[in-house]
Structures are given as C-alpha cells and as structure tokens.
C-alpha positions as CSV (number, residue, x, y, z in Angstrom):
1,M,0.0,0.0,0.0
2,M,2.8,2.4,0.8
3,A,4.3,2.0,-2.7
4,A,0.9,2.7,-4.3
5,Q,0.8,5.9,-2.2
6,A,4.2,6.8,-3.3
7,L,3.3,6.3,-6.9
8,A,0.3,8.6,-6.4
9,F,2.5,11.1,-4.7
10,L,4.7,11.2,-7.8
11,A,1.8,11.4,-10.2
12,Q,0.4,14.4,-8.4
13,E,3.3,16.6,-9.7
14,P,4.1,16.3,-13.3
15,Q,7.7,17.3,-12.7
16,R,8.1,14.6,-10.1
17,L,6.7,12.0,-12.4
18,A,8.7,13.1,-15.3
19,R,11.9,13.0,-13.3
20,F,11.1,9.4,-12.1
21,L,10.4,8.3,-15.7
22,A,13.6,9.9,-16.9
23,L,15.8,8.4,-14.2
24,T,14.2,4.9,-14.4
25,G,13.8,4.7,-18.2
26,I,10.2,3.5,-17.6
27,E,7.9,4.8,-20.4
28,L,4.5,6.3,-19.2
29,A,2.6,3.6,-21.1
30,E,4.5,0.9,-19.3
31,L,3.9,2.6,-16.0
32,R,0.1,2.7,-16.7
33,E,0.2,-1.0,-17.7
34,R,2.3,-2.3,-14.8
35,A,1.6,0.1,-12.1
36,G,0.7,-2.4,-9.6
37,T,3.5,-4.9,-10.2
38,P,6.3,-5.4,-7.6
39,E,8.9,-4.3,-10.0
40,I,7.3,-0.9,-10.6
41,L,6.4,-0.5,-7.0
42,A,9.9,-1.3,-6.0
43,A,11.3,1.2,-8.6
44,V,9.1,3.9,-7.1
45,L,10.2,3.2,-3.5
46,S,13.8,3.0,-4.7
47,H,13.5,6.4,-6.4
48,L,12.2,8.0,-3.2
49,T,15.0,6.4,-1.1
50,G,17.5,7.9,-3.6
51,D,16.4,11.5,-3.0
52,E,16.3,12.4,0.6
53,S,14.3,15.6,0.2
54,L,11.6,13.8,-1.9
55,L,11.6,11.0,0.7
56,L,11.1,13.5,3.5
57,T,8.3,15.3,1.7
58,F,6.5,12.0,0.9
59,A,6.8,10.9,4.5
60,A,5.5,14.2,5.9
61,E,2.6,14.3,3.5
62,T,1.6,10.7,4.2
63,Q,2.4,10.8,7.9
64,L,4.8,7.8,7.5
65,A,8.1,7.4,9.2
66,P,10.8,8.0,6.7
67,E,12.7,4.9,7.9
68,S,9.6,2.7,7.0
69,I,10.1,3.4,3.3
70,P,13.4,1.5,2.8
71,A,12.0,-1.3,4.9
72,A,9.0,-1.6,2.5
73,L,11.3,-1.5,-0.4
74,A,13.3,-4.4,1.0
75,L,10.1,-6.4,1.3
76,L,9.2,-5.8,-2.3
77,Q,12.6,-6.9,-3.4
78,D,12.5,-10.2,-1.6
C-alpha cells in the first residue's frame, strides 16, 4: 500500500513523475500497464529512497516514518 501511495505522490506533480520516468527509463505507457507490479512499485520506492528531500516530503505528506520506506522496499525486493 505504501508503494501505491508513493506512486500517487509522484503522479500528483508532473515534474516529479517526469523525473521518475527519466531516471528509471520507464515509459509512461509501461507505467500505466504495470503500475501495481512489484517491479514498478519497487522502482518507485527506490526512487524515493534515492532522493532524501523527496523521501522526507513524501513521508511528511503521508504521515509515515521515513525509515519505514526503505523497509517496505526491502520487502518488495525479496
């Protein structure tokens, strides 16, 4: 659920989403088709954990502990 929230967070701001797509190489059509897959959700959380300011903004907006995000990523990657 956290990863889905993170994807929605990125999608709320066109610049955030565009940066995610550019850095991951994922095409928008692919994102739409595979949005709920573990690979895409892991890519979203990985993107957040790679940018501390983005991670902290997401955590504050969702009232999640910042340290819970890398833990969720680890679960998706298992």
